matplotlib code that plots the C-alpha trace (Angstrom):
import matplotlib.pyplot as plt

x = [0.1, 1.2, 2.2, 0.6, 1.6, -0.4, 1.1, -2.6, -6.0, -6.7, -6.2, -4.4, -1.4, 1.6, 0.9, 3.6, 3.7, 6.2, 6.8, 4.9, 6.1, 8.2, 8.5, 11.9, 14.2, 12.9, 14.5, 14.2, 12.0, 9.6, 8.7, 5.1, 3.8, 0.1, -1.7, -3.7, -6.4, -5.3, -5.0, -2.7, -5.1, -6.0, -2.5, -3.2, -4.1, -0.6, 1.4, 0.0, 0.5, 4.2, 5.1, 3.7, 7.0, 9.0, 9.3, 8.6, 6.5, 5.9, 3.0, 3.3, 0.8, -0.4, 2.6, 0.1, -1.3, 1.9, 5.0, 7.2, 5.8, 6.1, 9.8, 9.9, 7.8, 10.2, 13.3, 12.1, 10.9, 14.4, 15.8, 14.3, 14.6, 16.2, 19.5, 19.0, 18.7, 16.7, 15.9, 12.9, 11.1, 7.8, 4.6, 1.1, -0.2, 1.3, 2.9, 5.3, 5.8, 6.8, 9.3, 10.8, 11.6, 13.0, 15.6, 16.1, 17.2, 19.1, 17.2, 16.8, 19.2, 17.1, 18.4, 15.5, 12.4, 8.5, 6.3, 2.9, 0.2, 3.0, 0.9, 2.1, 0.6, -3.1, -6.0, -7.7, -11.1, -10.7, -13.2, -15.6, -19.5, -20.0, -18.6, -19.5, -17.3, -14.3, -14.5, -14.3, -11.0, -9.6, -10.4, -12.6, -11.7, -15.4, -13.7, -11.4, -14.3, -16.1, -13.2, -12.9, -16.4, -15.4, -14.0, -10.3, -10.2, -11.1, -13.9, -12.5, -8.9, -7.6, -8.6, -6.9, -3.9, -0.3, 2.2, 4.4, 7.2, 6.9, 6.8, 9.8, 12.1, 10.9, 13.5, 13.8, 17.0, 18.6, 17.8, 20.4, 19.0, 16.7, 13.3, 9.7, 7.0, 3.7, 0.8, -2.8, -3.2, -6.6, -5.6, -7.8, -6.0, -2.6, -3.1, -0.1, 1.0, 1.6, 4.3, 6.2, 8.7, 9.3, 10.2, 12.6, 14.5, 15.6, 18.9, 17.5, 13.8, 11.5, 7.7, 5.1, 1.8, -1.2, -4.2, -8.0, -6.2, -7.1, -5.5, -4.9, -2.9, -1.8, -5.1, -7.0, -8.5, -5.0, -3.5, -2.1, -0.3, 1.0, 2.1, 3.9, 5.6, 6.9, 8.1, 10.0, 11.6, 12.6, 14.2, 16.0, 17.2, 18.5, 21.3, 22.4, 21.6, 21.9, 18.8, 20.0, 17.3, 16.3, 13.5, 13.9, 11.4, 13.6, 13.1, 11.5, 11.1, 12.4, 13.5, 16.3, 19.3]
y = [0.0, 3.6, 5.4, 8.7, 11.1, 14.1, 16.9, 18.2, 17.4, 20.5, 20.0, 23.6, 22.0, 19.9, 16.2, 13.7, 10.3, 7.8, 4.3, 1.0, -0.7, -3.9, -2.4, -1.1, 1.4, 5.3, 6.4, 10.2, 13.1, 15.6, 18.6, 19.9, 23.7, 23.6, 26.5, 29.7, 28.8, 25.0, 23.0, 20.3, 17.7, 18.2, 16.2, 13.1, 11.0, 12.4, 12.2, 8.3, 7.3, 8.6, 7.2, 3.6, 3.7, 4.7, 8.4, 10.3, 13.2, 16.4, 18.7, 22.3, 24.8, 27.4, 30.4, 33.0, 32.8, 32.8, 32.7, 33.0, 29.7, 27.9, 28.7, 27.5, 24.3, 23.4, 23.9, 21.3, 19.1, 19.2, 18.8, 15.5, 14.5, 11.2, 11.1, 9.6, 11.8, 13.1, 16.1, 17.6, 20.9, 20.6, 22.9, 23.3, 26.7, 29.7, 26.9, 26.4, 29.9, 30.1, 27.3, 28.7, 31.9, 30.3, 28.6, 31.2, 33.3, 31.3, 30.5, 26.8, 24.3, 21.1, 18.6, 19.6, 21.2, 19.9, 22.4, 21.8, 24.3, 27.3, 30.6, 34.1, 37.3, 36.7, 38.9, 40.7, 40.1, 36.3, 35.0, 32.1, 32.7, 29.7, 26.8, 24.7, 26.6, 26.7, 23.1, 22.6, 25.2, 23.1, 19.6, 17.0, 14.1, 13.5, 12.1, 14.9, 17.3, 16.0, 16.4, 19.7, 20.3, 18.9, 22.6, 21.5, 24.9, 28.6, 29.1, 32.0, 31.9, 30.2, 33.4, 35.6, 37.9, 36.2, 37.6, 40.2, 39.6, 36.0, 36.7, 38.9, 36.6, 33.3, 33.9, 30.6, 31.3, 31.3, 28.0, 25.4, 22.2, 20.0, 21.2, 18.7, 20.9, 19.6, 21.4, 20.8, 21.0, 22.5, 24.7, 27.8, 29.5, 29.5, 28.4, 26.1, 28.1, 30.7, 28.9, 27.5, 30.4, 30.5, 26.7, 27.4, 29.8, 27.2, 25.2, 22.0, 22.0, 19.6, 20.2, 17.7, 18.7, 16.2, 15.7, 16.7, 18.3, 21.5, 23.5, 21.3, 18.9, 16.6, 15.8, 15.3, 12.0, 11.3, 11.5, 7.9, 8.9, 12.2, 9.9, 7.5, 10.3, 11.8, 8.6, 7.8, 11.4, 11.0, 7.6, 9.3, 11.8, 9.2, 8.3, 12.4, 15.4, 14.8, 12.6, 9.6, 8.0, 4.2, 3.4, 4.0, 3.7, 1.2, 1.7, -1.4, -2.7, 0.1, 2.6, 0.4, 2.1]
z = [0.0, -0.7, 2.3, 2.5, 5.2, 5.8, 8.1, 9.2, 8.4, 6.9, 3.1, 2.6, 4.2, 2.2, 1.1, 0.7, -0.8, -0.7, -2.3, -1.3, 2.0, 0.5, -3.1, -4.7, -3.1, -3.7, -7.1, -6.8, -5.5, -7.0, -5.3, -6.8, -6.6, -6.8, -9.3, -8.2, -5.6, -5.8, -2.5, -2.2, -2.2, -6.0, -6.4, -4.6, -7.8, -9.1, -6.4, -5.5, -8.9, -9.3, -5.9, -7.0, -9.1, -6.1, -6.9, -3.7, -4.0, -1.9, -2.9, -1.1, -1.0, -3.3, -3.6, -4.5, -1.0, 0.7, -1.4, 1.4, 3.1, 0.0, -0.2, 3.2, 2.3, -0.8, 1.2, 4.0, 1.2, -0.8, 2.5, 3.5, 0.2, -0.5, -1.5, -4.9, -7.5, -9.1, -7.1, -9.1, -8.8, -10.6, -10.9, -12.4, -13.6, -11.6, -9.5, -12.6, -13.2, -9.7, -9.9, -12.6, -11.4, -8.0, -10.3, -12.9, -10.1, -8.4, -5.1, -5.6, -7.8, -8.2, -11.2, -13.3, -13.8, -14.6, -15.5, -16.5, -18.2, -17.8, -17.6, -19.4, -18.8, -19.0, -20.7, -17.7, -20.0, -19.7, -17.2, -16.8, -17.3, -14.5, -12.3, -15.4, -17.7, -15.3, -14.9, -18.9, -18.9, -16.3, -17.3, -19.5, -16.7, -15.1, -11.9, -11.6, -12.2, -9.3, -6.9, -7.8, -6.6, -3.2, -2.5, -3.5, -5.6, -5.0, -7.7, -10.0, -9.0, -12.2, -13.9, -11.4, -12.3, -13.0, -10.9, -13.0, -10.6, -11.2, -14.9, -15.0, -13.1, -14.9, -17.6, -19.5, -21.1, -17.5, -16.7, -17.6, -16.1, -18.1, -18.2, -19.0, -20.4, -20.1, -21.9, -22.9, -26.9, -26.0, -23.2, -23.2, -20.5, -22.0, -25.4, -26.4, -29.2, -26.7, -24.6, -27.7, -27.7, -23.8, -24.1, -27.1, -25.2, -22.5, -23.6, -21.8, -22.5, -24.1, -24.6, -25.0, -25.9, -24.7, -27.1, -25.7, -22.5, -20.8, -18.4, -15.6, -17.7, -14.9, -14.0, -17.5, -18.9, -20.4, -16.5, -17.1, -20.2, -18.6, -15.5, -17.8, -19.8, -16.6, -15.4, -18.7, -18.7, -15.1, -15.7, -18.6, -16.1, -13.9, -16.3, -16.8, -17.4, -21.4, -21.1, -22.9, -24.9, -22.9, -25.4, -29.4, -32.0, -34.6, -38.1, -40.5, -43.8, -46.4, -43.8, -42.3, -43.7]

ax = plt.figure().add_subplot(projection="3d")
ax.plot(x, y, z, "-o")
ax.set_aspect("equal")
plt.show()
């Protein structure tokens, strides 16, 4: 059984997920920062899935509420990380922007970054007319939609302003570590085409578009594919920052040179 450690019963506190009892030794650590208005509990399914593959996951709290508090949570999570590399900072929505800013300015030096649904400057006119419309912008997964209706997010927060200081500090070209970008191909909050240049400016970035996914790319109907993509990338990262290929598509028939 996956061991889940909750600091307190309040869902607005960090969560930690570790490898199953009697399973393989831990293979690395992922520290995940949620997006605007999201509680750590939003990422229980994500943390559980990665922990089954022996990657320890620490989910902190929303930095738009208290950025200094989250800095402390990240520092403690890294201090508690397993000594087996890699140690990866990850973020979703404004959590992705926050982590990119922390690394670009040298506040933290993880082995790599995972940026999901990276936001850019947001049109102030962008807003949902109803909760159902906001859910549509977030995800197509019926299970996740149901969970979000259980007060795990603050309605309307997804349309709040993206912090200008984070946008200024998150200079992607200044990030020299590997970056895995994950973005919904149908993201209505930050369209995929809008973030291509940002990832292209980072020397070690890969950007993966997820078909039929909205803004909450870690929690869409394709969450198994997203988790598998992350695990495959983490396994490559364990071999070094050059991310050597492990599985390759071999030519067949007339394609064989």
